N, C-alpha and C positions, 0 to 999 in steps of 0.2 A: 655442477650448479655455479651460475654466475654470480659472484659475491657483490659486484657493482650493482647488479639488478635487484638483488634481494635485500640489500642493506637499506635500513630506514633511519632517517635523521632523528636524534632524540627529541628535537622540538616538535616534529611531526608526530612521534609517538605520544608525546604528552598532550598535544592538541586532539589527536584521535581518541585518547582515553577520556578526555574531558567531554567531547561530543558523544562518544559511546555511552557514557553514564546518563546523560539526559535523554538520549535516544532509547536506551533499553530499559531504563528504570523509571523515567519521569514521563516522557511523551507517550510511551506505550505501556500498557498494563503488563503485557507479556509478549515476548518474541520467541519465535521458533525458528531454528535453523535445521532443516531436514536434508539428510543424505550428504552432510558435509564431507564424509569420507570419500566422495566422488571427486572432490576438488583436487586437481594435481598438485604435487609439491611445488613450493615456491622455487622459481628458477626455470620451470618448464613452460615453454610458450603456450599460453592459455587464453582462448577467446571465449568469454562467457556471454551467452545471448539469452535475453529474457523478454517476456511480455512487459508492457509499460503502461501503468495506470496512474500512478501517483507522484509524478514529477520527481523532485529531489529525494523524496522518501524511498523510492525504488533503488536508486544506487546506493543510498546509505545502508539499506538492508542487506545488500550484497557485500558492501565494504566490511561491515561488521560481522560477517560470517567467517572471516579469517583474520588473523593477527600477525601473520608472518610475511606480509608483503604490502606494498602500496600499489593499488590498482589504478588504471587509467580508464575514464569513462568517456565515450563519445556521446554527447547529448545535444538537444536542440539549441541552436545558436542564439535564439531570441532571449533567453534568460541571461545571457552574458552582456546583453545590451541594456539591462535594467539600470545599471550604474557602474562606474569604475570599481567601486568597492565589491559589488557582486561579482564582477569579472575577475578580480584578484582572488577573492575567496574561492570561487569555483575552480579556478585553476590550481589553487594551493592544495585542494583535497583530491586533485587527480582528474578533474573534468575538463574536457576539450570540446570546443564548439564544432558542431556538424550542421552545415547549411543544407536546407532542403528546398526542392524546387517548388513545392505547393505552399511554402510559407515565406522563405526569404527571397524567392524568385531566381530566375535562371542566372542573372548577372552575379548573384552572391555564390553560386556553385563553384566558381573558380577558387574561392577561398578554402575549399575543401582539400585542394591539391597538396598543399604543404602539411596540413593536419594529417591527412591520410598517409603521406609518405613518411613522416616522423613516426606515426603510430605503427606502420609496418616494420620500421627498423627496430623500434622498441619491442615489438612482439616477437620477432625472430631472435632477438637477444635474450628472451626469456621472461618478458613482462607479462603480467595479467591484464588484459584488455576487456572492458565490458561495453557492449553495444545493445541497442534496442532496434531490432529490425523493422518494427512498425513505423519508425522515423517520426514518431509523435505519440503521445499518451492517449489512451482511451478513457472514456468516462463510465464505462460499464464492464461487466465481467464477460468480455468477449475478445477474441484475438483478431486483430486487423490484418490488412494486407502487408506482406513482407517485402521490403526493398532488398535487392541483391547486393547492395553496397558492401555489406559485411563479408559476403562470400568473396567478392572481387578483392577486398582488402586482404583476407586470409591467404588467398592463392598468390597474390602479388608479394606478400611478405615471404612466403615459402620460395618464390621465384628468386628473391634477393639472394638466398643462400643456395641457389642451384638445386632446390628441392631436397637438400641433405637433412633438413631439420623437420621433424614432425611437429605439427601444431595441434593442440588439443582443443576441440570445439566442445564446450560444455553448455547444454541447454538448462535453463532454470526458469522459475516462475515466482512472482510475488502474489501474495494474497492477504486481504485485509478484512477484519470483522466489520469495519466501518471506515469509510474514507475520511470522515470529517470529525473534528474534535480531537481530544486527547484521551489517553487511558483506554485506547482500544487495543486489540490484538493484531499482531502482524506475523507473517511467516514467509520465508524464502525456502524453496524446495529445489534441489538440484537433481538433474536427470543423469543419464548414462553418457560418459565421454565418447566423443566421436573423434577418430583419428583422421586428420586431413590427408595423411600420406596414402590412405586407401583410395583417394581420388586423384593422385598426382598423375598417373599414366593417362587417365581419361582427360584430364585437364590439358595435358600437352598437345592433344590432337583435337579435342572438342571442349574448349574452355567453357562455353556457355552451358553445355550439357552438364558438365561437372558441377558448376554453380547451381544449376536447377536441381540436380539430384541431391546435393548437399542440403539445399534449402528445404526440399520436401521432407528430408529426414529430420532436420532441426525443427521445422514447424510441427510436424506430427508429435515430436516429443514434448515440445512446449505446450501444445494443445492438450496432450494426455496428462500433463502435470497440473494444469490450472483449471479453473471453472470457465469453460468456454461455452457461453449460451449463443448458439448460432441463429436461433429464430428471433431476429431483431424486431420483427413486426409485432411480436407478442412479448417483447422483452420485459415490459413493465409488469405484466401479469405473472410471467414465469419467475421473476425476481421476487415478487410479492409472495407467491406460493412457496418459493424456496425458504423464506423466512417463517411462514406461518404453518406450512405442512411438514416441515423438516423433521420434527420430533416424532410425529405419527409415522412418517416413512421410515425413520430409523427403527422404531418399534416393530413395524411390519417386516423389515428386512433383517431384524436382529443385528443391527449395526450400532456401534458406539457413537455417542454424540455429546462428549463431555469436554472437548477442547477444540481449538481451531483446526488443527490437522484432521481430526476425525469428522468435524462438521464439513470440511471441504470434501471429503470423501462421500458423505451422505448427500451433499448438495449436487455433486457431479452425478451420482447415481440417480437422484430424483429428477434433475433437469434433463438427463438423457432419456429417462422414462417419459417425461412429459413431451418432449420433442418427437420421440418415436411414436407415442400414442396419438399425437396431433397429426402425424402423417397417415396413420392407420384409421383413425376415427376423428376426422376433422370437425365434423358437426358437434360431436360431444364435447370436444375440447374448446371449441369456439364458445360454447355455453359456459363452460367452467371458467374460461379466461374472462369472459364478460362479467360473471358473477364475482370473480376475484377483484376486478377493478371496482365493482360496486361496493364490495366489502371494504376495500381500501378507503373509498370515499366516505363511507359510514363511520369508519373509525376516526378519520379526520374531523368529520362533523361532530362526533361525540367527544372529541378530544381525549381519546384513549388510544391504546395500541394493542397489537397482537398479544403481547406478553400478558396483558390484563385478562384477555379472553382465556388464555391458556392456563394461567395460574389461579383464576377464580378467587381473587382476594376478598378478605372480610373487611367490615367497617372498623372494628375496634383496634386491630393491630396497626392499621394505617392511620387511624385517628391518634393513636399513641405516638406514631412516628412523626406526625405533624407536630405534636406538642413537643417532642424531642427536638425537632428542627427549630421551633420557636425559642426553646430554652438555649439552644446553641447559636442563635441568631447574632448575639453580640460578638461572639468569637468569629463568626463568618464575616461580619463587617470588617474586623480587624484583619482578617486573612485576605481581604480583597487587594491590600497593597503587598506587592505590585502586580498580583496575578491578573487583575481585571485589565490593566494596561497592556500586559504581556499577551493577552488574547485579542483585545479590541483593536489595538493599533495594527497588528499584522493582517487581521481579516479585513480592515478597512483599506489598507494598502493593496491587498489582493484584489478587492472589488474595483479600486481605481485603475490598477494596472491591467487587469484581466477581467473586465466586467461580465464576459460571457463564458468564462472558464473557471469554475469553482475548484477544479482539481489542483490549482496552484495554492489553495488555501493552506494545506498542510506545509508546503515548502516554505511559505512566508512565516508561518507560526513558528516552525522549528528554527529556520535559519536566522531570522531576526533576533529571536530570543537568544540563541547560543552565541551569536556574534556580537550583539549590542545590548539588549535589554537585561539579560542576566548579569553581565559584568557591570553595567551602568547602575542598574537599580540596586544590586546587591552591595556594591561599594557605597553608594549613597545611603543605603540603610545602615550600613556599618558606621559610617561617619556620623550621621544624625543621632543614631541610638547611643553611640559612644560619647558624643558631646553632651547630650541631654540626660542620659540615664547612667550607663556604666560600660566601660569597654569590654569587660568580660561578658557581660550580658549581651552586649552588641555582637560579639563574636558567636556566642551560642545561638542567638537569634538568626543570624545570617546563615549559619550552618544548617539550621532547621527550616530555612525558607522554602526549599524545594518541597518538603512535606507539608508546610503550612499552605503552599499553593495547591497541592493536592487535596488538602482539607477543603479548600474553597470550592474546588471542582466537585468533589463528592457530596458536599452539603447540598449544592444546587441539584445534583443528580438525584439524591435521596429525596429532597423536597418535591421535585416534579414527579418522582415515582409514586410517592404517597398520594399526591393529588390525582393522578390518573387512576390509581387503584381505588380511591374513595369514590370518584365519579362512577367507576364500574360498580363497586359494591352497592352504592346508593340507587343507581339507575338500571341494574342488570335485568329486572323484570318489567321494564316499561320503555316505551319510546324507541329511540334510535338504537340504543345498546341492546335491547332485546331483539330487535330486527337483525342486528349485526350478529348476535349469537346464533340465531336461527339460520342465517344465510351461511355462516361459517360451518355449522353442523351439516347443512345441506351440501356444501362444497366438498367437505371430507367424505361424506357418504358416497358421493359420486366418484371421487378419486379412488376411494377404496375398492369400488367395483370395476372401474375401467383401467387402472394402472396395473 
């Protein structure tokens, strides 16, 4: 084991612990790290390859899956150009810019040369490197085209040491209960390690063939780990059915559906069945898909959601819930400082910087808060409360600010849930909601017969 490679500076460890707390405990409701026993020991050359969906949130999820090393990430170069501060921060946590033909242009590709060479040297010395073969994030649960840049980097790294060092290729996947907002669930799941040395002899005589064979194996593993909806023409309908028919499918198949990892397995099974049935019975599934989109439209028109249809809520419990919300309304107003600014400012910056790509939203919310707003607003709150009230009260208040901010988020969530449930309970036997209920039952009846 190479001590120089595995050693982490105390300042980095402290910063990592700070970021991890807000990542695992505040930003997400719950995080899952699956199959971490497959991660090689620190000091073993390791190249982790993953699907890419949620910008900075993806590498952070992998980074916090181990504590015994500092990983390096090759990620899209345009985020480094946002500002000098962004560039410095991203490099400090191990991110390195990777320039892409389709985004930064052919002229920028020459900048990859030094990045790749230094990465190859670090890898063969025993570093852990993380790359995203899709060379860009996806906005849906599907796996895009793989660039062979990672395979070329891995083999060239091995070549630096005259193929004496084995490099471990570790496929992985990220999965989210929801891409947007906070207090969702997140999981990272690791696959089976692949030994690059198994391809060395082939690479020496047919390098492109070795790269393609490695890529095929890596892509198959990542696809098997994640939710990969390949029928993009019907993606919207399939994704809606994944959420609405999930629990019925789990009951039908006697599968668990009580946490994110088990929901992923149910979703994979359901989506595979939908796509297979669409191939065998295209007309039947075309009808179901069309009705599913109509149901989605009706739910939006009625301002309710699938959860209301599934749970069949009553009037009085939700009326009591609204009264409870109103009683807590003054506390909610107080809790909006600084939570509302911590949410509105990053989302506004995201819209201005990337108006056509909402997948950056989580990156801005998390990064800007951890780097700027939490330190600034918390220190400001401490000073103001200390001056005008009491320093001990101020300290206690600031220590509880993360929980106070969560109260602001959950009050809003509770209030909106009660409103949706009341709309359903009051209008379930008439108009649009009645039509939506009948259509949902019809869709479920059809799926129960043909799947």
